[in-house]
N, C-alpha and C positions, 0 to 999 in steps of 0.2 A: 504494500500500500504506500503510495507516494506521500500521502499526508503524514504518515508515521515518520518516513525518512526525513521529510522537511523539518518536522518538530525536533528530531533527534540532533540535527546539525546546527541548531540555533544556539551556539554556546558562547564562544569567546568574542565574537566580532562586535556585538552590541556594546559592551563596556569599553572595548578598544576605541570604537568610534566616538563614544562620549568623551573619553580622555583626550583624544585628538582635537575634538571640537572645543573643549574647555581650554586646551593649550593654545589653539588658534585664536580664541577670543582674547586670551590674556595678551598675546602678542599683537593681534590685529587691531585691537582698540588702542594700542599705544601710539602716542603722537610721534614717537621716534620713527615709526615706519614711514612717515611722510617727510622725514628730515634726513634722508640718507643719500643726498645728492652726490656726496663724495664717492660712496660705494658704487652708486649707479654709474658715475662717470668711469670709474675703474673697470666696471663690468663691460661698458660699451667699448673701451679700448681693447680689452681681452677678447670680447666676442662681438665684433662689429656686425651689425645687421641692417636691414632695410626698413625697420619699423613695422614688421609684420606682427601678427598676434602672437606667434611663437616667441619672437624676441621679447615681447612685453611680458609673457609668462616667465621666461627665464630671468628677466630683470626683477620681477616681483619675488621670485623664489630667492634670488640673491639678497634682496632687501630683507625678506622675511628671516632668512638664516642669520643675517647680521643682528637684527633686533632680538631674535630668539637667543642668541649667545649673550646678549646684554641682559635679557629679562629672565633667563632660566635660572632663577635663584633656588636655593634649597627649599624655601617655603613653597614655591610654585610646583616643584617636583613632588613634594609631600602631598600637596593639595590634589594634584592629578592622580597620584597613587591611591589616596583615600577614596576619591570619587570613582576610580576604576574598580576598587574592591567592593565599594558599596553598590555600584551598579551591577557588578557581577553577581553579588549575593542576592539582590532583589530579583534579577533575571532568573537565577537558578531556582528561587523559591516560588515565583509567580508565573513564569512564562516557559519554563523548560520541563518536559516530562520527567517524572520520577523514575529512575532506572537503577536497579540494584541487583547485583549477582552475588550469591553466596555459594562458594564451592563446597565440596564434600568435606565435612569436618569443621567448617567455620562456626557453626552454631549447634546448640543442643547437647553439649557434652561438658561434664565437670572435669577440668583438665588438671587441677592441682599443680599448676606451674609447668606441666609438660606440654609438648607440641600438640596442637589440636588434631592435626592430621594423624599423628601416631595413635592418639587415643581413639579416634574414629575407626581406624583400621584394626586396632586391637579388639574393639567391640564387635566389628564386623566378622572377625575371625571366630569369635566366641559363639556366634549365632549358628544354630544347626537348622538346616532346612527341614529335615524330617518330612512328614506327610503334610504338604501344604497345597493350597489351590494352585492352578497353573500360574507360573510366574510371568508368562506372556499370554494374557487372555485375549479373546477375540474382540475386535472393535477398531475404532478410528483413533489414531494417535498423532500428535503434532511432532514433526521432525524439525521444522524451522519456522520462524516467523517470516511473514512475507517480505518485510523490508530487509531481511538478512540475505536475500538472494536476488541479485540484480540480473537484468536481461543479459544472456550470454555467459553467465557465471555458473560454475559447478562447485559443489561442496561435498566433502566426505563426511558421512554421518554414521555413527554406530548406535543402534537402538534395537530393542526387541530381539537381541541375539543375532542380529543381521548387520552386515557391512553394506552400506548403501552409498550410491552416488546420486545426489539431488542436484538437478540443474534446471535453469530456466531457458527455454528455447528462444530463438530469435522472434518467434511469434508471441512471446510474453507468457506462454504457458509453462507451468512447472511439471517436471517429470522425475520419476524415481526408478532407478534400475539397480540391480546388484552391482556392488562396487568392483568386484574382480572380473576382469575380462575372461570369458570362457575359453579363449584361445590359449594363452600362457599365463594368465593370472595377474596381469598388470592392473593397478588400481585406477579405475576410470575417474574416481573422485579426486585424484591427485595428478594433475597434468592433463586430464581429459579436455578436449576442445569441443565446444558447442558449435554445431553446424546445422542451421535450420532448426528442425525439431529433433535432431539426432545428436549423438555424442561420439566423438572419435577417440579411439584408444591411443594413448601416448606412446605405446610400444611398437605396434606394427601398422597403425592407421586404420584398423577395422572400424567401421561406422555402424552404430546401432541406433535403431529408431526407438524413441522414448515411449511411444504409445503401446507397442507390443513387444519390444525387445529384439525384434528381428534384425539381423545383420543385413544391411542394404548395399554395402560396398566393401570389397577387399582390394586394395590398390594393385596387388601383383597377380590378380586372377580375373578372368572375364566372367566366370560364373560363381555365384555365391551359393554354397551348399544350403539346403533347406534346414538342416539341423544347426546351422550357425546362428545362434541367438542367445540372449541372456534374459534373465527374469525381469519383467517390467511390473512394477507394483501399482495397484490402483491408488490414485491420489486425487484429492480435491483441494482447492484453495478457497477457504471461507473464513470470514471474520478476521482476516489478517493472519491466518495460520495455514501452513502447508501440511495437510494431514494425510496419513497413509493408512490404508485398510490392511489389517493383519487378521488372518484366520488360520488356526492351527491345522485345519484339514484342507485349506486352500479353497474354501467356498467363496462365492461372489458376495458382495455386500447386499444385505437385506434391509439396510437402513443407512441414512446419510446424515452428517452433522447439519443441524438446522442453521439457516442464515439469519443473522440478527439484522433486521431491516434498518435500524438506526445507524449501524456501522456501514452498511452498504450504501445508503443514500447521503451519508455525511452529517446527519443530524446529531450524532454522538461524536464528541471530540476525544481523541486519543490523549491519555494523560500519563502513560508510562507503564512499566512492568516491574515485577520482582521475579527473580529466578533462584531457586534453591535446589540443591542436590540432597536428597533425603535417604537415610539408611532405613529402608522399610520395604515390605511387600506391597505391591500396588493396591491390593485389596484393603490394606489398613487405612489408606487415605480417604476413600469414599465412605468407609465404615465409620471413621472418626466424624465425618460430617453428618452421618445418619444418627450418631449418638447424641440425641438432643439432651438427654439427661446430664451429660457432662458439662453442658453450658451453664447450668444452674449452680455448679460448684466451681469448676476450674476457671471459667471465664467470667465469674462474678466480680472478683477484685478489680478495682480501678487501675487503669494503665500505669499511673504514677507509682503504684505499689511495687513495681519492678517486674522482672521476667523470670526470676529464679524461684521455683516452686518452694524452696526451703524457707524463703523469707516473704512470700507473697501475702500470706494470710495474717498480716500484722494488725494490731488494734489501731494503729495510727490512721489507717485508711478505711476503717469500718463505717465512717459517716457517709461515704460516697461509693456507689457500686454500679455495675452494669446489670440491667434487668432484661431477662429473656423469656420468651414464650413461643413455642412452636410445635410442629408435628409433621410427620412424613405420610405421604400417600403414594400410590403407584398410578402412573398414567395407564388407564384401561385400554386405550387404543395402541399405545406403544410400550410394550412390556420392558423395553430396554431403558426406559426413563423413570426415574424416581423424582418426586417433587417434595421439597421442604418449604413450608410456610413459616416464617420467623418474624416475630416482633421484637424490637430492641429499643431501649431508652437508657438514659443515665439518671439515677436517683440520688439526690443529696439531701440528707436529713429526712428521708422518706418522701421527698417531693421530686417530681419529674423536672429535670433541667430542660429549659426551652431549647429548641432546635436540635435535640438529640434523639427525637423519635423517628424511627424509620421502620418500614416493612420490607422484608426481603423474601423473594421467592426463588429458590434454587432448583434448577433442573439438572440432575445428575444423569448424563447422557452416555450410557455405556460406562466402561471402567476408566476411560481416559479424558473425559470432557465434562465440565460443569459450567453452566451459565447462571450466575447469581444476579438476578434483577432486583435492584434496590430502588424503592420509592421513598424519598425523603420528604418529611412534612413541609419543609420550606423550599427546597431547591429542586424537587422533582425527581426525574428518572435517571438512573445510571446502570451500567452493566459491568460486572467483573467476570472475565472469561478465565477459567482455570483449566489448564491442561496438565496431564500427568503422563509421562512417557518412561517406560522401563529402559534404563541404560544398561543395567546388569540385572540378574535375577532378583536381587534384593537392594537395588539402588534405583531411585526414581528421580527424574528431572521434573520439578514442580514449578509451573510458571503461572503468574497472575497478570493479566492485562486489564487495565481500567479504562472505561469510556464513560463520559458524562454528557448531559445536555449542556447547552451554552449558558444556562442560568447558574450553573455551579460555580462558586468561587474557586479559583485555581488552587487554593490551599486545601480544599475539601478532598479532592481525589488523592492528594498526598497523604491525608489522614487515613483514607481507606487503604491505600497501599501500605502505609506505615503500620496500620493495625494488623495486617496480614504478616508483615515482617516480624512484628512484636510477638504474635502468637506462635510463629514458627521458631522464634528464638527461645521460647520458654523451655527451660531444662526439664 
């Protein structure tokens, strides 16, 4: 989605421009800029011209540089630096999407001074798979966000126990094929070249079609054998996600991820994402969402009480708490969808705090996708799109993307994203 990409790249140039403008005003308003005839004469001797506009610009630049050297005091440098930092901070808080990535081992462990990754790997080794549900269940799973894959670009992705090459054809459509070339095993995701809707192997130049995986050209032969093909995976691009269909028995999709109309037509504004790698079975994540009872206890303490469960339930914050009420039902027409209706507010001294009331309706769509529709009492509608993709049998990539209507203050989506980060960071 181009809108996402545009938001993501609005970072440093705004405060830089502000700093330059302020510096130009400091110098440009100086009367000395109009009293540099000596410098101007020297400039004309060094660079004689015929009075063209280009000569005038060069002359003005020379005068500007002279006055800048005179006026660039320590005070002005500090002033510009402070304005730059202030503008950068305001821009980051109000106009730049919230984007946070937490790698495996960054959160959720008591380290006692040890390296987080070592602790996470130690706990992972202790786990015993035993008799568990399938670690790679059937369904749709996100492999990349749309803005991560440009036209003509190919990326190597490891997910669901498969090695994949994900690329965007010259027609703008995303394709997913097995990463390793069936000829001699070269990785199409590393060095593969996009040609039309096909991808060319970097080793011998075999070209495979993304729609069905068939080899359409071998440079050193006139006839392509019918058995020369790689596996092409069913994929769709919806709600800013490139999603792959996985089925253990190889069956065709019997349902598809629903499209969120507000994202498609641009009514909802992208506000960022959070990404976590979680040491868990994929079933544990939707089961945690379905466990409404745990909300009444674990998620009742106010945010300021901290994120460490050992110290969360302190008497200091008993006067303010989160209030929850909800329940689950199943979609009768679509058995792969579960629906949670949830009411939330914050109560201080037993009274509801204004502007904290919201109603959420979550649709758990298969094992790897959840749409959380939020209706706020003051600001209206927003959507949190959650995707879960197994990276390893007991390691999940968990991503939340937030979209809101235009009435939402820009800080509110940051609160929603931050709330998810906070809950994921709970020990």
